[in-house]
N, C-alpha and C positions, 0 to 999 in steps of 0.2 A: 678596756681594746674594741673595739669590732667598733667603733664610735656610737653610728648609730646607725640602725636602717630604716631608714627616714618613715615612714608616717605610722611604722608599730611603735619604732621609738618614742616621737615624737605626743601618742595616744600615752603611750605607756609612764615617761618621763612628768608629760601635765595633770597624771592623776591625782588623786588622795592622796594626802601624805599620816606617815605613822611617828610614833612618838611614844617612847616609853614614859608614864607619870612620876617615872622618878629618877630620871636621866636628867643628871648635872653637866651644864656645859661650863667650859674655860675657855681661853685662850692661853697657848704658848710661843714661845719669840723659837723658832728653825727654822734654822739656815738664810734667815733673809726675811721672813715670812709671822705674822703675826698667823697661827693657827689654829680654828677654830676645834672643838674635841666638844662629843661629849660621855661619861661613864654614868652608867645602871644596872643595876643586880649585885647579885653577892656574889663567891665564886671562885676558879682560880682564874685567872685573868685569857682573857678572848682581847686582840681589838680586827677589827675590823673595816673592811678598807672598801671604801663604792670601786662600781663603774664608772665612765668618760660622762662629763655632763651631770654629774649626778649629785646628789648633796645627803647625806642622814637623813631627813627627812624623806628623798624619792629611794630608799632601799625600801623602807614599806616596813611588813611584822617580823621581817626575819627578827630584826635589831633587838624587839623588846622579847620576842620568842628564844633567840639566845642569852638573853635577859635572864630569864628564868633560874637556869643552872652556872651561870657564869656573871663576870665581874667585865662588861664589856665596856671598853676604852674604842668610841666610835669615832674616827675623825675623816676633814674633808682636806682633800687635796691642792695643790699650788689652784688657785683662782679659782675654788669651786665651792660654791657654801658661800661659810662666810667668814673664810680660807681668804687671804691676800693673795694676790697677784703678784711676781719676781721680774726684773730681765734675767731672764733667764729661760732657754727651752725644757716643755716638758719633756721629760725621757725616761724608762722604766729604771733607768739605774737613779737617776738623780730623785723618783718616786722612793723606790726604796733605802734610799740616805736618808732619806724627809720623812719616813718612819721607824726609821730607827734611831736617827737625832730623835723627836715626840719620844717618844721609849725613854730614851734619857733623860731627857726635862722632863717625867712624870715617873721617874722611880719605876718603871718597868726593867729586872735585866734581861726577863726573857719570859717568853708566851706563846700561847696558841692564834694563829692568826685566820682566818676568815677572807679571804678577798675574794671580790666577785669581777666580771672584767677585764677594765683596765685594773683592777682591783687586786686581781689575780695574779694577771703580771707584774706588778708591784711585787708584790707575797711572791713569787717566786725570785725577782731579781731579789728582793728583800732575806732569804733562805742562800740563797747565790753568793752575795754578800756580805751580809753578816749573818753565816750561820746560831753563832752563839747567841743569838734576838730567838730566834726561831725554835718552839719547841714538834710540836706541828700544824701540818697546813692545813686545808680550804681550799682549794679553787677552782672555783666555779664558772667554766665557763672560757677556760686559760688555753693557750697554747705555747709553745716554748720555739717554733720557729716561723715565720709569716710562711714559709711554703703549708702548710699546713693551713689555711683559710680556707674556703669552698670558693670555687670559682669566679659564683657572681660577686662575693664581696670582693677579691681582688682584682676584678674586673671595675670593679666601682670605685676603689681609691683613685682612680685620675681623676674622677669627674667629680672630687668634694673642692668644694668653694665655698667659702665663706658665708656668699647671701644663699645658698640652696638654705643652712643653719641656722641664719638671722631670722629670717623669716620664718619658722615654724612656730609654735604654736609656745614650748616648752623654752624658747628665751626668752619673752617676757616672764614668766616664771623664773626669771635669774636674779631680776631686779629687786625682789623679795625681801631676798636673803645676801646680797652681792656687797663686799664692803665697798664693791666699785660699782655701780650698777647700770655704768657704760663699758664696764671691759667685757663682756662678750664676747662680741668680736673680736677682739684681740686673739682670748682664749679657744672662741675657736678657731684659731688659727696657728694656735698652737700644737693643738689635738689633731689637726689636720693630718700636719708636718711629723707624727708622731709615726701616723700609716704608715710613712713613707722610712721610718726609725728602717735601721739593720735591726733583725729578728732571729736570731741562729745559734741556740742554746745547749743542743742537746750535748754537745763533752761536760759542761756548768751541771745540768741536769744530772744525766747520770752520776755525778760525782757525788749528790743531795746525799746524806746521811738520815737526816728525818721524817719521819713519815709525811706520807702528801695523801692527802684522798682529795682527787680528780674527779668535780663536780661535769654534767655536760646535757644538754638536751640534745636530743635526739635528732633535732631539725637546729642546731647551733651556728654558729658564725664559722668555728671550726671543724673538720670534718670528724669522721667517726675512726676512720681510719689513724684520724692525729692521735687524738685523746688514748686510742689504744696503746700508740706509737708512744706518747708519754709514759701510759702506764708499763709499759714495757723495760723501759731505760729507770722507772723508779721500783725495778724486780719483780714486776707483779704481771701475770699470765702463765705462770705452769701449774699444772695439775694437783690437783688437793688433796684429800686421801689418800697417798703416796708416802704415807709414813713423813713428812716434811712439812712445817709448820709455814703458814699461809706468809707471803711476804706482809712488811709492816707500812704498805701503802694500799690503796686504795683506786676503785672505781664505780660509778654509780653513771648509769645512764636515764635519766629524762622519760619519758614519755610522752610523745603527740608533746616535745615542747621547743619553742624557736628562742632565740639565745634573748628577748626581751621576755618570754615568760620565764625564765627560768627562777629569776629571783620573788616574781608573785606567786612561789609556790610554799610558804616559810616551813609547814608541817611535815611536808617531802624532805625538805632539802633538813630540818631536824631533826625528821629519823633516821635519812645521814649520817650528818654529822654528828650527835650527840655520839652516839656509839664506838663511833670512828675516834674520839676525843678522851673515849673515859676508856679504850681501852677493847672493846668487846668485839669477841670475835662469836658469828653464830654456830653451833656445836654440831659436827657429820653424825653420820650414822654410825662412825669410827672411834668414839671420843667415848 
């Protein structure tokens, strides 16, 4: 989601790639596409969903970091990385259904999910459309309503065009992995259209039953107020130390952090994510 905040995203996505030495790659047929994925680590299953224009390597160190304590299934979405594109729009419901189909193909009945940016929105839709498949959801740089975007980003969406993206440095990197090296312009057109798709999921989010960890940068593409509103929809934000248990969902704000900087801080992401997935809660003075 939030596609690219142009220069920053180009610098980020063209940066060094990381991969776990024990990662094993494979492909499965999902909804008419050949979906590439990698499995690494041991432990409870954790599905990792990347952002737009990204792939498994450009997620950086967070995948091998999570694989220290989990069996990580990292996949590449439609038209991204080594996954083929198909004649179908990229929408959040479609991406969510692809994840559900992937889980069926690899024998995952239920798993924790970690999503970043577009992957976080796809994770929310997975939880909405296929709640039986999601144990806990970590949504980093997520939104549930297009009204939650920063004004600068909302104003930028109508200016997006394919040409501005195909001339950026990471466009050349696309060809290194892509099943169709010439498919980048078509992917860009679909992702630009994704930004214009209706996005108003308040009622669906409020109905979610599984715990959700919301992670946001304090200078992210969604406003801080939107992240707090998302947390409140999930039952969070009430005062603790009053004899009632804390909400199952959690909110973490990363300081001095823009959208593209969220994923470049794996140690901090892990410090937020691991206690949440383990169900660990800090103890207060009255406990």
